[in-house]
C-alpha positions, -999 to 999 in steps of 0.1 A, spaced: -490 45 106 -504 19 128 -544 14 122 -567 24 149 -596 5 134 -593 -23 159 -575 -3 187 -591 2 220 -624 27 219 -611 46 248 -581 56 226 -606 65 199 -623 88 220 -593 105 231 -585 113 196 -621 127 193 -622 146 226 -589 164 218 -594 173 182 -564 152 170 -578 149 134 -587 186 133 -552 197 145 -533 174 121 -557 187 91 -546 223 97 -510 218 103 -509 197 71 -527 219 51 -504 247 62 -474 229 52 -488 218 18 -494 253 8 -468 275 25 -440 249 21 -417 268 45 -379 262 46 -377 251 82 -408 228 87 -402 222 122 -401 258 134 -432 264 111 -448 240 130 -439 247 164 -452 283 157 -485 271 144 -491 249 174 -485 281 196 -513 299 175 -538 272 180 -531 268 216 -540 307 219 -569 305 197 -581 274 213 -594 242 199 -629 254 197 -623 278 172 -599 256 152 -605 258 115 -588 237 85 -570 268 67 -560 284 102 -523 280 92 -527 293 59 -517 329 49 -548 352 39 -531 357 4 -533 321 -3 -566 311 7 -584 321 -23 -569 296 -45 -573 266 -19 -599 244 -18 -609 227 16 -595 194 26 -626 170 35 -626 161 69 -631 125 63 -595 123 47 -578 124 81 -604 105 98 -599 78 75 -562 82 79 -565 76 115 -593 49 110 -619 70 129 -646 72 100 -665 43 114 -667 61 150 -676 96 137 -701 88 109 -730 90 131 -722 123 144 -714 134 108 -748 122 96 -768 139 125 -750 175 117 -757 170 82 -794 162 87 -796 192 110 -781 214 81 -808 202 57 -835 211 83 -825 248 80 -837 271 55 -813 274 24 -797 242 35 -794 231 -2 -780 261 -17 -754 262 12 -744 225 5 -743 232 -32 -718 260 -24 -697 236 0 -697 211 -30 -717 185 -14 -731 160 -41 -767 150 -47 -757 114 -38 -743 121 -6 -773 138 1 -797 112 -7 -776 88 13 -778 112 44 -813 116 43 -821 79 40 -797 71 68 -809 102 90 -837 103 115 -857 123 90 -864 94 70 -896 87 88 -910 119 77 -894 130 45 -916 121 14 -905 112 -20 -920 144 -35 -900 165 -10 -868 147 -22 -875 149 -59 -881 188 -53 -850 190 -35 -829 171 -61 -847 191 -91 -837 223 -74 -802 216 -69 -796 203 -103 -813 232 -120 -793 256 -99 -760 240 -107 -766 240 -146 -776 274 -142 -744 284 -124 -722 265 -148 -739 275 -180 -736 315 -169 -699 310 -161 -694 293 -197 -712 320 -214 -692 350 -199 -661 330 -204 -669 322 -241 -678 358 -249 -650 375 -231 -620 351 -247 -635 343 -284 -620 370 -301 -586 367 -282 -585 333 -289 -590 338 -324 -565 365 -327 -540 342 -308 -547 313 -334 -543 339 -364 -506 348 -350 -497 314 -344 -507 306 -380 -489 334 -393 -460 325 -372 -459 288 -382 -462 295 -419 -436 321 -418 -413 295 -401 -419 268 -426 -411 292 -456 -379 302 -439 -371 265 -432 -378 255 -468 -357 283 -481 -330 278 -456 -330 239 -467 -327 248 -505 -298 273 -496 -281 247 -472 -285 220 -501 -268 244 -527 -240 254 -505 -232 218 -497 -231 210 -534 -209 241 -539 -187 228 -511 -182 193 -525 -176 204 -559 -150 228 -545 -135 201 -523 -132 177 -552 -119 203 -573 -90 209 -549 -84 172 -543 -82 169 -582 -58 196 -584 -36 182 -556 -35 150 -575 -25 164 -607 1 181 -587 13 151 -568 13 128 -599 32 155 -617 59 156 -589 58 120 -590 65 117 -623 93 143 -621 107 123 -592 105 89 -608 119 102 -641 149 115 -621 150 84 -598 148 63 -632 176 83 -648 199 82 -618 194 44 -613 201 37 -650 230 57 -647 243 38 -615 234 6 -631 253 14 -661 283 29 -642 281 -5 -620 280 -25 -650 310 -8 -665 328 -9 -633 321 -47 -632 333 -53 -669 363 -32 -661 373 -49 -630 364 -81 -649 390 -73 -677 416 -63 -653 412 -94 -633 412 -116 -665 445 -97 -676 458 -103 -643 449 -140 -645 466 -144 -680 498 -127 -667 499 -150 -637 492 -180 -660 520 -170 -681 542 -166 -652 532 -200 -640 537 -218 -671 571 -203 -676 580 -213 -641 566 -247 -646 586 -254 -678 618 -243 -658 612 -265 -630 614 -303 -628 584 -304 -608 558 -282 -624 528 -291 -600 551 -288 -569 565 -254 -579 531 -238 -592 514 -247 -559 544 -235 -541 541 -201 -558 503 -199 -551 506 -208 -517 534 -183 -511 517 -156 -526 485 -164 -501 508 -167 -471 523 -131 -477 487 -120 -478 473 -136 -447 490 -157 -420 462 -177 -405 486 -193 -379 481 -159 -358 443 -169 -356 427 -186 -326 426 -221 -326 390 -225 -329 389 -203 -362 420 -223 -375 401 -255 -370 370 -241 -387 391 -233 -415 407 -267 -421 373 -287 -417 364 -274 -452 398 -288 -468 400 -322 -478 425 -348 -467 449 -343 -494 447 -304 -488 457 -310 -452 484 -328 -460 498 -302 -487 492 -275 -461 514 -292 -434 543 -291 -460 543 -254 -463 559 -244 -431 567 -257 -394 539 -232 -381 513 -248 -408 525 -284 -398 516 -273 -361 481 -264 -373 475 -296 -391 483 -318 -361 454 -304 -340 437 -333 -322 403 -321 -333 412 -321 -370 416 -356 -372 381 -367 -354 371 -374 -390 390 -388 -418 377 -391 -454 402 -415 -477 377 -420 -501 389 -384 -516 423 -400 -520 416 -434 -526 436 -433 -559 466 -414 -546 473 -425 -511 492 -459 -503 480 -484 -479 512 -478 -458 503 -442 -450 467 -452 -440 481 -475 -414 505 -451 -401 479 -422 -400 454 -446 -382 481 -457 -355 491 -420 -348 457 -409 -346 440 -439 -332 426 -420 -298 411 -390 -316 395 -408 -349 355 -408 -346 346 -410 -382 363 -432 -410 353 -432 -446 368 -458 -470 341 -457 -497 353 -472 -528 389 -478 -517 408 -509 -526 429 -516 -498 446 -548 -484 431 -567 -454 458 -557 -431 449 -521 -435 414 -528 -427 428 -548 -397 443 -513 -385 409 -497 -381 407 -521 -348 431 -498 -330 405 -469 -332 390 -479 -298 367 -445 -298 354 -449 -335 317 -444 -339 311 -442 -378 325 -465 -402 318 -464 -441 333 -493 -461 308 -493 -489 318 -503 -523 352 -518 -510 356 -552 -531 383 -563 -506 364 -561 -474 355 -595 -459 343 -612 -430 376 -616 -416 382 -576 -418 348 -572 -400 360 -595 -372 387 -577 -363 371 -543 -364 341 -557 -343 366 -566 -315 384 -536 -312 357 -511 -322 325 -519 -299 313 -485 -296 302 -480 -334 272 -463 -340 271 -459 -379 280 -489 -401 278 -487 -438 286 -523 -454 265 -516 -486 279 -534 -519 305 -555 -499 310 -593 -498 299 -600 -462 282 -633 -454 263 -646 -424 295 -646 -404 294 -608 -403 254 -609 -395 266 -630 -364 290 -605 -352 268 -575 -353 245 -582 -324 274 -598 -303 300 -567 -305 279 -537 -317 256 -533 -289 246 -495 -294 245 -498 -332 219 -473 -346 225 -470 -384 232 -500 -404 234 -502 -444 233 -534 -460 224 -523 -493 233 -545 -524 249 -572 -499 237 -604 -517 258 -630 -500 239 -632 -468 207 -650 -464 175 -650 -442 195 -672 -415 222 -643 -415 191 -620 -405 181 -646 -379 214 -640 -361 203 -603 -354 185 -614 -325 212 -631 -308 227 -619 -277 215 -585 -268 201 -582 -305 202 -552 -324 171 -535 -307 190 -501 -310 189 -499 -345 171 -469 -358 182 -467 -395 181 -498 -419 189 -501 -458 182 -531 -473 181 -519 -509 190 -544 -536 190 -575 -512 165 -595 -534 176 -628 -515 154 -616 -485 122 -636 -484 91 -629 -463 105 -651 -435 137 -628 -435 114 -598 -430 99 -617 -399 134 -621 -384 141 -582 -391 108 -577 -374 119 -597 -342 155 -583 -338 151 -546 -349 114 -537 -332 128 -500 -327 135 -495 -362 123 -460 -374 137 -454 -411 136 -482 -433 149 -479 -471 144 -508 -494 152 -496 -528 155 -519 -561 137 -547 -545 115 -563 -574 108 -591 -554 92 -572 -525 57 -579 -519 26 -568 -496 32 -599 -476 71 -588 -467 59 -554 -457 31 -571 -435 55 -594 -417 78 -566 -412 51 -540 -399 35 -565 -373 64 -558 -348 81 -527 -362 52 -502 -353 77 -473 -348 87 -468 -384 85 -432 -394 101 -432 -429 99 -456 -454 113 -457 -489 100 -479 -517 118 -473 -551 118 -499 -575 93 -521 -560 66 -526 -586 47 -553 -568 38 -532 -539 -1 -525 -539 -26 -506 -519 -27 -534 -493 7 -523 -482 -5 -486 -472 -34 -504 -455 -9 -524 -435 9 -493 -428 -18 -475 -411 -4 -489 -378 31 -468 -380 32 -431 -376 47 -423 -410 62 -389 -418 80 -397 -448 69 -421 -477 86 -425 -508 77 -451 -538 86 -442 -575 78 -465 -608 49 -482 -592 18 -487 -612 -3 -506 -588 -6 -482 -562 -40 -461 -568 -60 -434 -552 -73 -459 -528 -43 -458 -508 -49 -421 -499 -85 -422 -492 -81 -420 -456 -43 -405 -454 -53 -376 -432 -66 -400 -405 -41 -429 -409 -8 -405 -414 -17 -374 -400 20 -364 -395 31 -369 -430 57 -343 -441 74 -359 -472 56 -378 -499 75 -389 -529 53 -406 -556 70 -401 -587 63 -420 -619 29 -434 -605 5 -437 -633 -22 -448 -613 -22 -414 -593 -49 -389 -604 -66 -357 -591 -84 -379 -564 -52 -385 -546 -44 -348 -544 -77 -339 -531 -72 -367 -504 -38 -352 -495 -52 -315 -492 -60 -319 -452 -22 -327 -444 -10 -299 -424 25 -310 -417 33 -315 -452 64 -299 -465 78 -320 -497 57 -333 -524 72 -350 -556 48 -358 -583 71 -362 -610 59 -381 -641 20 -384 -627 6 -376 -660 -30 -379 -650 -29 -349 -626 -43 -317 -639 -54 -285 -628 -85 -294 -610 -65 -317 -588 -39 -294 -581 -64 -265 -570 -82 -287 -549 -49 -296 -530 -36 -260 -527 -71 -251 -511 -65 -271 -483 -44 -266 -454 -14 -286 -467 -4 -253 -490 7 -234 -463 37 -251 -453 47 -269 -484 84 -261 -493 93 -282 -520 71 -293 -551 80 -315 -578 54 -315 -611 78 -324 -636 60 -337 -667 27 -335 -655 16 -322 -689 -16 -312 -683 -8 -284 -661 -12 -248 -673 -9 -212 -661 -39 -214 -639 -20 -240 -615 8 -215 -614 -14 -188 -604 -28 -208 -577 7 -217 -566 15 -179 -561 -17 -173 -542 -16 -203 -517 21 -213 -511 39 -184 -491 66 -208 -481 76 -225 -513 113 -227 -520 115 -253 -548 94 -257 -578 99 -280 -607 75 -277 -638 99 -296 -661 83 -304 -693 50 -288 -687 43 -275 -722 12 -254 -714 32 -230 -693 33 -195 -710 47 -161 -702 18 -153 -683 28 -182 -658 62 -171 -656 48 -140 -642 30 -157 -616 63 -173 -603 76 -141 -599 50 -134 -570 64 -165 -552 88 -144 -531 101 -173 -511 111 -192 -542 149 -200 -543 152 -228 -570 130 -232 -602 132 -258 -630 116 -249 -663 135 -273 -684 118 -284 -716 91 -254 -715 82 -227 -741 101 -202 -721 118 -176 -743 140 -144 -736 109 -124 -727 101 -152 -699 136 -148 -687 134 -110 -684 103 -115 -664 118 -140 -641 150 -117 -636 127 -95 -613 128 -122 -588 159 -111 -570 162 -145 -546 166 -171 -573 199 -193 -565 191 -221 -587 179 -221 -624 174 -248 -649 161 -242 -684 173 -273 -700 161 -280 -736 145 -244 -740 154 -240 -777 140 -203 -779 166 -190 -753 194 -170 -765 225 -152 -751 202 -121 -748 179 -138 -722 208 -153 -703 226 -122 -699 194 -103 -686 188 -128 -662 225 -130 -651 227 -91 -644 196 -93 -620 209 -127 -603 241 -120 -586 235 -148 -560 230 -173 -585 247 -205 -578 232 -233 -600 226 -228 -637 217 -254 -661 213 -243 -698 220 -278 -713 210 -283 -748 203 -247 -755 223 -249 -787 218 -211 -796 240 -199 -767 275 -190 -771 305 -175 -754 286 -145 -742 265 -163 -715 299 -176 -701 313 -138 -699 280 -128 -682 283 -153 -657 321 -144 -649 310 -111 -644 277 -112 -625 276 -147 -612 311 -152 -595 293 -173 -567 284 -200 -592 291 -234 -577 272 -258 -605 270 -252 -642 258 -274 -668 266 -263 -705 260 -297 -720 249 -296 -755 259 -261 -764 284 -265 -794 293 -228 -798 312 -225 -763 349 -220 -768 381 -222 -748 381 -183 -746 350 -186 -726 362 -212 -701 391 -194 -694 369 -165 -681 350 -190 -662 381 -205 -645 394 -169 -638 365 -159 -621 344 -186 -607 365 -202 -582 338 -216 -562 327 -241 -591 320 -278 -577 300 -293 -605 307 -286 -643 291 -305 -671 306 -297 -706 294 -328 -723 290 -322 -763 311 -288 -763 329 -300 -793 350 -271 -797 369 -273 -762 403 -285 -759 429 -299 -738 437 -261 -728 404 -256 -704 417 -287 -682 447 -267 -673 427 -237 -667 403 -253 -644 431 -268 -624 444 -235 -617 413 -215 -612 384 -239 -600 404 -257 -573 371 -268 -556 362 -286 -587 346 -321 -575 327 -334 -605 334 -330 -641 316 -343 -670 332 -345 -702 311 -368 -726 314 -365 -765 342 -338 -760 362 -351 -794 389 -324 -791 397 -335 -756 426 -361 -754 425 -391 -731 458 -383 -716 447 -349 -704 414 -364 -691 436 -388 -671 455 -361 -655 423 -341 -645 408 -375 -631 434 -370 -602 421 -334 -594 383 -342 -590 364 -369 -571 338 -377 -601 349 -377 -638 330 -390 -670 347 -388 -702 346 -401 -736 359 -386 -772 330 -403 -793 312 -382 -818 279 -367 -803 248 -386 -810 226 -377 -839 198 -362 -813 222 -338 -802 214 -318 -833 251 -314 -845 281 -332 -858 315 -335 -841 325 -301 -858 293 -282 -845 276 -281 -874 238 -287 -875 227 -318 -891 197 -318 -918 161 -327 -908 165 -359 -925 194 -370 -904 174 -361 -873 143 -381 -888 162 -413 -895 185 -411 -863 155 -406 -841 149 -442 -837 186 -451 -832 186 -423 -806 158 -440 -788 174 -472 -789 207 -458 -776 192 -441 -748 173 -474 -739 210 -492 -740 225 -469 -719 198 -471 -693 200 -506 -693 238 -509 -688 238 -481 -660 210 -501 -643 232 -533 -647 264 -515 -634 246 -502 -602 233 -534 -595 267 -548 -598 
C-alpha cells in the first residue's frame, strides 16, 4: 500500500472526516474472526449494515457475531492509523480525548479496564495541556492506585484458580504417572518376550537349514555315488570297446599285411603291386573325382610331388585331377631330390611355366642346364636354391633375366660371388626377402653393388647368418642400399661387433625383428644403439656380455616388444625380469639356461602387465625355480600355451598340481624333473594338453604313461626318451587312445620290441616324426611296418639300433625326407649295452668322462658340418 505520510493534507483530512480507518477496522475484525466462505459477499453485507447504522455509531466489533465477542480483544485504533500513515495527524486529537478522560471521575479504573498502561498515561499527561496544573504528588498517587489495583486484581484471580485446580492437577499427574509406569512395564515385558521369540525363531531357522543341508548332502552323495558308478561303468565299457576295436583293427592289419606280403612275393614289382592294391581299395571306398574342383585342390595340396605323380597314374580321371593349373602353382622338388631326374624337372617346368609361382630346389644336386630352365617361368615369385652346390653365378644370370618378378630369393649356402650381388638390384626391382646365409664368397664390394640402379630399397627381410667376411664397411653398404629392411637375421657371426650394428642402424631405423644367435661380442652398447628402432622381436643366445643394463629402460625404448629370446645368457638376473614386467605386448619369452634367475625375479615379472598376454615361456635349466613360481604362473598367466620347465630340479608333485590350473596350456616340457607316476596322474586331469615331454624322468613307469594317455586322447607329441623303465605297454596305450599322434620319441628305451612298433604302425597313421635311437631290440621288420602304416612319416632317427641293417635303412631313406642311422653300440651313458642289459655303476663312473668327451666331440663335428 502506498504511504500517506507525505501525501496531500487534504487527502488525510478526507480519510479522517469519512471514518475510513474505522470502517476498515470493523470490516477487517469481522473477516478475521468469522472467516466467511465468501469474503466478498460478507463485506458487501457488512457495508450495508454500516450504512444503515451511520458512521457516527460505528464500533470496531460491529461486524462480529455476538457469540464471538466475549473471546475477542479490541484491536488498537492506532494500528490502522499507522497502516494508513495517519498517526502523526491524529495524535493530537487522541491525546486531547485521553486527557479529558483522565479528568473525569473513575478515569484511572476505566483506563485500567481498557488495558492502558501506566507509561502511556504518564506520557499523555506530560503531553497534555494539563501538564501545567498536574502536580507530581497527584501523579504518584494516581500511579500507586493504578498499580495496587492491578496487583490486587491479578492476585485474586490467581488465588481462585490455584484453589480450584490444585487437586485436579494432582490427580491428573498421578493418573499420568500410573499410566506411564504401566506402559514402561508392558514395554519391558514385551521387549523380553520379543527377544526370546526372535531367538527361538533363529534357532528354529538354523535347525531347519541344517536339516535341509543334511538332506541335500545326503541326496548329493547318493547322486554323486550313482554318477561315479555310472561314469566308471561307461569309462570301463568305453575302454573295453577301444581295446576290442584295437584288437580287431590289429588283427585286420595283420591279415592285410599277410596278403600284401604274399602278393608282393608273387609279383615282380612288389612296391608297385602293393600300392596299386591299397589305392584300388581306397578308390572303391570313395571316388574323389566326383567332388568339386575346389575340394579336389584342397585335398591334393596336402600331397607331396611324388604322391601327386603316383595319383596321376591311377586312372584317367585321377590324371585329369592332377593336371589342374592351380595345383602346380607351387612345386617342391626338395622332397624328391634323390629320385627325380633332371630331365623330368626340365619337362615339368616347361609344361607349367605359366602357372609356376613358387619353386623349391633346396638340397637338389642339379646340372646348370636344369637351373637355366627356371628362366622360362616368367611369373615366378619365390625361389629357393639353398644348399645347392651346383648353383653358380651363371645360373643366377639366366634366372634374373627371365624372372624379374621374384619377391622371395633364398641363396643360402651356395657358391655365389659378387657377380650375383651385382645382378640383384639390376633385375629384381621388387625383391622383398633375401637370404645370403653362409654364402662366404662375396665381399664388401658385392654389398656395395646392392645400391646400384634402383637398389634393393624394397627389401624387407635379410639373412646374413654365417657371413663372417662382412666388415663394418660392408654393414654401411647394407645400410645405404637396404634402408627399408625390417627383419634382420645375423646368426653364427663371431666377428659381429657393436660397431657393425651401429653402422647398420644409422640408416635402417625401421628394423622390427633382430636375431643375434652366436654373436658373443655383442654388448650392452648394441642395445643402446637399437633404441632408435621400433623393435618387436629380438633374439640373442649364448652371450655373456649382455647384462641387466640392457633392459633398464626397455619399457621406454622398446614398448612394442612381443618376442624376447635371451637363452644361455649368464649375465641376466632377476633385475632384467623386473625391467621386462611393464611390457604390455609381450607374448613370447625364452629364458633357457639363464641360471641366475630365481623365484623372486619371476614373481616380479608376473606381477606386471606383461603376464596377461604371455603365450610362450621357456624356463629350461633355470635351476633356482621352485613350486612357488609355478603357483604364480597359474594365477597370472591366463593365456599361456607353451611352458618349458626342463631340468627344474626343485619342481615337485605340488607344482604339477598348479600346472593343471593353467587351463589354456597346450604344450608342457617337464624333462629332467623329479616327476613320477603320481605327478602324471595329476597332470592327466588337464584335458587340453597336446604336447608332453618327460625325457630323462627316471621315476616314470608304464602305469603313469598309461594313465596319462587314457585322459589325453588329443595328444599329438610325446617325448619319453631315456625313460629306461618303459616297455611295450606304453606303445599299446598310445595305439589305443592317442591315434592322432604326430611326433614320438622313445630314444633310450631298450625294452621296446617289434610287436609294439607293429601296433604303432597299425593305428597311428598320422605320425610325422619318430625317434627310436637306442632301441636295441628293434629289427628290420619295423621299417616294413612303418612303410605300410605310417605313410606320412617325414623324419626318422635310428641312432644306435644294432639290429637294424644298413640295407633296410637305405631302403627306408627313400620314403622319408630326413633320416639318421647308425648301427653302433649305444654309448655307455645310455645305461645299457647292445643287448639291453643294464651296465654296472662302476662302468658308468668310468665312462662318464668318456661320454662327456664324446658329447663335446659330437657337438664340434655338428657345428663344423653346419658351417661347411
